[in-house]
N, C-alpha and C positions, 0 to 999 in steps of 0.2 A: 842231366835230366833224362829219365827213361820214359818212353811212350810205348804202350802195349795196345794193339788194336786187333779186333777179330777179323778173321779171314775165312769166309764160307763156313762158319760155325765149328770148324774142326781144326784150325791151325792158327797160330799167332805169329805175327811178324814183329820182331823186337829190334829196336834201333836205339842207339846210345847217343845222346846229344851231350857233348862236352866240349871242353876247350874254350876257346874264345867265343864271344857272341857272334852268331851267324856261322859258326864252324861246325860241321857234322863229322864226328869221329867215324872211322871205318870199322864199325861193329854192327854186325847183323846176324840174324839167325832165324830159324823157324822152329815152332813148337807145335807138336801134334798132340791134341788132347782137349779136355773140357774143364779143367780145373787148374788152379794156380799151384797146387802142391807138387805135381810131378815135374815142374819146370826144371828142378835141379838135376833130375836124372835123364831128361829127354830133350835137353836143349843142345842143338847142334849149331856150330858156328862155321861159317864159310868165309874164306878170304880175310881172316882176321889174324895178322901176325902177332898181335899182342897176346893172344890166347895160346900160342904155341908153348910158352914157357910155363904157364900156370893154367892148365885147362880147367881145373875145378875151383880155383879161387875167384874168378870173375863172376860166375853165376851167384855165388854167395854174396859177393859185394853188390851185385845187381839187385838181388832180392832185398837186401838190407836197405838199399836206396829206395826201392818201391815202397817198403813198409814205412820208412821214415817220411816219405812224401804223403802218407795218408792211406795207402792201400788202394787207391783208385786205379782201375784198369781201363777206364773209358773216360773221355772228356765229359764234363757236365753238360746237360742239355741247355739250349738257348732259352732263357726265360721269356723272351719276346715271342708272342703268338703271331704267326703269319697273318697278313691282312686278309688273305682269301678265306680264312676260317673265322674271322670276326663276324658277329651278328650285325645285320644292317640296322641302322638307326630307325626307330619308330616315328611314323609321320605324326606331327603335332598339328592340332587345329589352331588356327590363328586366334589368339585371345583378344577379346575386346578391351577397350580402354578401361571399362568398369572392372573387368576381371583382373587386369594387371594392377589396377589401383588396390583392389581388395587383396590380391596376392602379396602385395608389398607389406600389408599389415598383418598377414596371417603368420602364426608361428609354424614351425615345422611339425607336421603331424605324422604319426606312424603310418606305415603302408597300409595296414588293415583298416584305417579310418579315413583313407583318402576319398572314398565315395560314401556319402551318408546313406544308411539303410532306409528302405521304405517302411513306414510305420503301418502295421496291420490294423485294419478297422475292426473295432469290437462289434459283436453281433447286436448289441443294444443300440449302436449308432446307425444301423441300417434302417432306412425308412420303410415302414410297413406299407404294403400295396393298398390296403383299405383305409389308410389314414386320410380323412377328408381334407385335412389341411394342405395336402400335397396336390389336390386336384387343380388349384389355381395356378400352381407352379408348372404343371405339366404342359408341355408344348404340343400343339396339334400335330398330327402325323405329317401333313403336307406344308406346315408352316416353314417359311424360310429361316435359315440358321442366322441368328443375330450376330453382328460383328462385335466382338468383345475387344475392348481396349484395355491395355494394362494400366491399372491405377498407379499414380505416382507413389513411389515408396519413399519413406523417410530415410535419410542417410544413415548408414550403419553406425552403431554406437562404438566409438573407439576411445572412450575415456581411459580404459585400462590397457589399451593397445591390443586388445583381443576382440575379435568379432564373435557374436553369438552363432551357435550352430545353424539356426534357422536362417541366418543371413548369408550363409555360404552358398555360392552358386557354383554348381559343377559345370565346368566348361564342356564336358562330353555329353551332357543331357540335351534332349531336343527342346527347343524353346516352346513353351505352352502359355496359354492365356491364364491370367491370374484369376482364380476362383475364390469366392468367399467361403470360408470354412463353415461347413454345414453343422448346425447344432444337432446334438444327438436327439433322435426321435424317442418319444415315450415308449416304454416297453409294452408290446402288444399283449392283449389279454390271453389267458390260457386257451380259451375256446372262442372262436370267432363266430358270431351268429350269422347264419346264411338265410337270407330272406326266402320265404316260400312263395313262389310265383303261381303255382297251381294248387288250389285248395282241394282238388279232388283226392279222395282217399284211395289208397291202393288196396285192392281186395286181398284178403289173407287166404293162402292156399289151405284147403282142407285135406284130410287123409284120403278122401275118395277122389281127389283131383287126378285126372289122367295126365301122365307125364310123357306119353309116347308122342303126342302131337299137340301143339298149341292151337286152340280154336280161335281163329281170327275172323270169324263171321261177324257181320255187321251187328247182329243182335247181341254178341258177347261183349261189346265195348259199351260201357256205361258213359253217357254224356255227362259233362260237368254239372248239368242242372239236376241230375238225379244222384242220390246218395248210393254208395256201395252197399250199405246196410239199411234196410227199411225198418222203421219203427212201428211196432204193433203194441200200442199202449206204452208201457215203460220198458219193454224188452226189445232189444235190437235183434234182427234176424239177418244172418249172413247169406251170401249167395251160394247156391249149389250148382256145381258144373254139370251141365246137361248136354251131352253130345250124341247119345244113342238112345234108341227107343227103350232099351231095357232100363235106362236111368229113370224113366217115367213110371216104372212099376212101383216106386216108393212115393209117388205123389200123394197129396192129400186125397185126391180122387184118382185111383189107380187108372192108368192108361193101358187099354188092352188093344193090341193090333189084331186085325181080322182081315182075311182075304175072302172075297166073294166067290163061291162055287156055284151058286144058283140064285135066282131072283129072290128066293125066300130069305137069303142072308142079308138082304137090304131092308132098311126100315120102310114101312108102308108109305110114308109121306113122300118118299123119293124113289119108290120102286118103279113107277111109270117112267120117270126121268132116266133111271138107270137102264131100263130095257130099251128105250128109244136110242140112247147113245151107244149102247152095246151093239144094237142092230146096225147103226150107222158105221161103227168101227169095223164090223165083220164084213158087211156088204154095202158099200156106199152107193146105194141106188139113188139116183136123182140129185147128187150133190152138186153137179155142174148145172147152173141155171140154163133154162131154155133160151136160146138166142145168142149164146157166147161160145157154143161148141166149135164153131169154125175157127176162132182164134186159138182155142185149146189144141186142135189138131195141127194147125200151122206151127204152133210153138213146139209141139212134140216132134215135128219133122217126120210124121208117118209112123211113129213108134206104136201108136194106138191102133191096133187092127180092128177092134170093135169098141167104140166109145159109147155106143147107144145105152148100155146099162147104167152108165154114170150120169147121163143127161136126164134132166127132169122132163116129165111129160106135160107139165102145166107151167105157165108163166108165173112168176112170183110177184108181179106187180112193179118191178123195176124197169125203168126206161133203158133204151139202148145205150145212152151215154153213161148211166149209172152202172150198167153191167160192164161196160168197157173200162171205166175207172176202177171198178172192183177187181177186174182181171189184171189190170196193170199193177195194182197195189200188191196182189198176191204173187205176181211174177217177181216183183222187187223183194218181197219177203223170202221167196225161194232162193233168189240169187244172194241175198244177204246171209242166209243160212249157210250156203256154200262158202262164202267169204269167212264167216266166223269159225267154221270147222277147219278150214285150211290154215287160217292164221292162228288158231287156238287162242282166241281172245278170251278175256275174262267176262264175268257176269254183267258188268255195266254196259259193255258193248252189245252183248246179246239183248239186253233189255231195250237199248236204244234203237237198234237196227232191225230187230225181229219181233220181240214180244209186244212192245208198245204199238208197233204198226198193226199187228193182228188185233189187239184190243180196240184200237181206234176204228177198225172196220166193223167190229161187233156192235158198238154203240152208235155208229153213224146212222142217221135217219131213224133212230129209235128214241122217241121222246120219253123222258123220265128215267133214263139210264146214263151213267157217266162212269168212266174209269179213272183211278187215281194211282199215281206212283207214291206209295207210302213207305218207301225204303227207310227213310230217316225218321219216321214217326216213332213215338215211344208209347209203350203200354203204361197206363196209369198205375202207380205203385200200389194202390189199394186193391187192384185187380190182378196183380201178378200172382200166379198160383205158387203154392209152397209144397213141401214134402212132409213126410211123417217125422223127420228129424228136426222140424222147426225151421228149416232153411227155405229161402225163396229160390224158385227156379230162375234160370237165366231170362232176362228181359228181352226175349227174342221177338222180332217183328217180321212181317211178311213184306213182299215186294209190291203187289198190286191189290186193288179192291175195286169191284164193280158195285156201285151204290145205286140206291133208289133215290130219285130226285122228284121235285115238283114237275109236273102236275099230278103224279101218282098219289101224292098225299100232301097234306098241308103242313108246312114248316111251323106254323103257329101252334099246331097240335103238339109237335115235338117239344117246343120250348115250354109249353104249359105243363107237359108231363115231366120234364126235367126239373121243374120247380119243386116237385115233391120228393126228389131224390136226396140222398145224403149230400152234405156240402161238398166233399171232394168230387162228387160225380155229377154235379149240377150243370156242368159245361158241355157234356157230350152224351150222345146216345150209344156210342161205340166204345170199345176198350181203350181207344186212344183219343186224346183231346187235340189232335192235329186239326187246325182250323177248317180246312176244306171239307172234312167229313164229320164235323161235330153234330150236325142236324140231319145227316143223310145216312140212314141205316145201311150197313154193308150186307149185301146179299150173297156175293161170291168172293171168296178169299183165294188169292193166287200167290204161290211161292215159286221162284225161279232159281235154278242152279245151272252153272256152266260146266264145261268138261272138267275143269279143275276142282269142282265142288263135289261133295259127297251127297249121294242120293238120300241116305239115311238122315243126314243133317237137315235136308229140306223137309223130311217127314217130321223130324223133331220140332222144327220151327212152326210148321202147320199145327202140330198137336198142342204146343204151348199157347199158340194164338187162339185156337179153338177153346182151350180151357179158360183163358182170360175172357173170351167172348161169352162163354156160358156164365162166368162169374158176373159179368155185367147184366146179362139178361135175367139172371135170378133176382137181382135187386129190383127189376122192373116187372117181373111176372111171378113165377113160382119155381119151386125146386122139386123135382128136376124140370129142366126146360123141355118143352114138348115139341120143339121143332128140330129137324135134322139140318145141319149146316153143310152145304156143298163146298168142297175144297178142290183146288186144282194145283197139281205139282208139275212144273215144267223143268225137264232136265235137257239142256241144250235144245234140240229140235223136237223132242218127244213130249207129248202132253198126256197127262193122266188125270182121271177123275177119282176123287176120294170123298168120303163122308165122315162127319163127326156127330156122334149121338150121345146125349146125356142120359145115363142109366141110374142116376142117383148117387150111388157109392163109387161109380167108375165112369170113365169116359171111353167110348169105343171109337177107334179110328179104323175105318173100313177102306181097304184097298180095292177099288171097284174095277176100273177098266182103262186101258190105254186107248185113246181115241184118235190118234193121228200124229203126224210129224210134218214139219215145214220143209222137208228135203225135196219134195216134188209138188207139182201143182195140184194133183188129186188130194194129197195129204193136206195141203193148205185149205182146200175147199171143205174137207172133212172137219178140220178144227173149227173153221168159221161156222159150219152148220151146227156142231156140237155146242159151241158157246152161245149160239142163238137159242138153242133148246134150253140151256141153263137160264138165259134171260127170260124165256117164256115161263119156266117154272117159278122164277122169282116174282114175276108179275102176277101169276095165277095163284100160287100157294103161299110163298113167303110174305107177300104184301098183305094178303088177307089175314094171316096169323098175326103179323106185326100190328095191324090196325086193331084187331080184336083183343089181343093179349097184352100189348104194350101201351098203345095209345088210349085204350079204353079198359083199364083194369077193373075187375069186379070189386 
């Protein structure tokens, strides 16, 4: 037997095993090379006496013996894999008795079907969220989770020696409570009706709608009680966006803006009022009541070098206590003005802390006058002015109104006069049917704007309000209305006097004069004096016209 083994990839050691079992013949040699073919030519033997006589015969015999043995030059590998390379056995879960019982009845299944696949739920079997039949089955959010117990299952059917697939229990799955199979829900309709919670219609944007800024004024939001389109006969009229004075040039009665340059630019019935307030605004002589000047000097801390021109020369009939209460109220208004400017508050805070406090001082101790906050009041739809395109203007309201009250006139006279008005207008003498002002004619209309509001927007609101007021008065008197309406525009702390005049085919809005601000104590006294002049005009001029032209029509 011959054995050929590799030695460092470049040489072979050859040994001849022969003779008796366990005996090694003295034959050895080395071969240098990498193939079997050159063994004949390059095989050298050392210490082998047998090869001395036949040096070339033995290699041939040796090669013949190798080929006869099968040509293997290396021993075959061991078919046994070492234990260190074997894969560790997978950990098995302990099977329950029921599993072992079922496993004994199960046939051998392919590897691919050892675990049953989860069945996909069809879309039609998913419960629709709006299905009312499911409401009773839904559990409350905070309700305790009920304890589910597994219902006893019937023993598996083993009549044929094979279990059904649904009876197979996978030992690797997590135990879960048994749930009843849900029946497929009915197919939902193609379109699900959505209930309409708000019946208010959404206004349609017109081509002349401004897109640069959304107008969120209180007058631009229609309340649910009023329709977005008002009906005139059988024709519906849409809303016209009105944000600037130029938008009123196309009104049914064109609105013309005018600035006063001289007293002749003011209508005659309010010319004396204008001159008195303008004089007060330019040189406020006597605005500080006599008897309170000491408190004014102490509050100023010596800033007034000469206070005498501002102090009245005659007493106004108020007691010392009344003068002190009025001074304290004006000091509070001044301080509240500084707060509102510093904090940059919105219009409601200005109205509450500054404007309302000033109007309260105006009507105090003045019988027959009252002020009302009418911010949320609405203009009657039959009185809302329109434009030449057949559209209605925005239903804008103002903030405050100073009204005439009893005993200046009899409320019974107003009710009797309203009985002759058309049916939609029988409830009120004013453009709005807001209950507190239904039977109290408005003498002074006031609109307020804060720092974040637009001054022109306030003028637009006053203009539309004046147009609606003229529409109401025309139904009670004649066309055009022969009285000029005083208007007041308040922009943060600044107060301005304006007028509205009915010229028949147009409405003239007159920018008259700024008459004070609430930023200092002298300004507060100026505003208080100017508003009292307006109340005096309302009692002397407006009340007389109202009694003659409205309550006693020809």
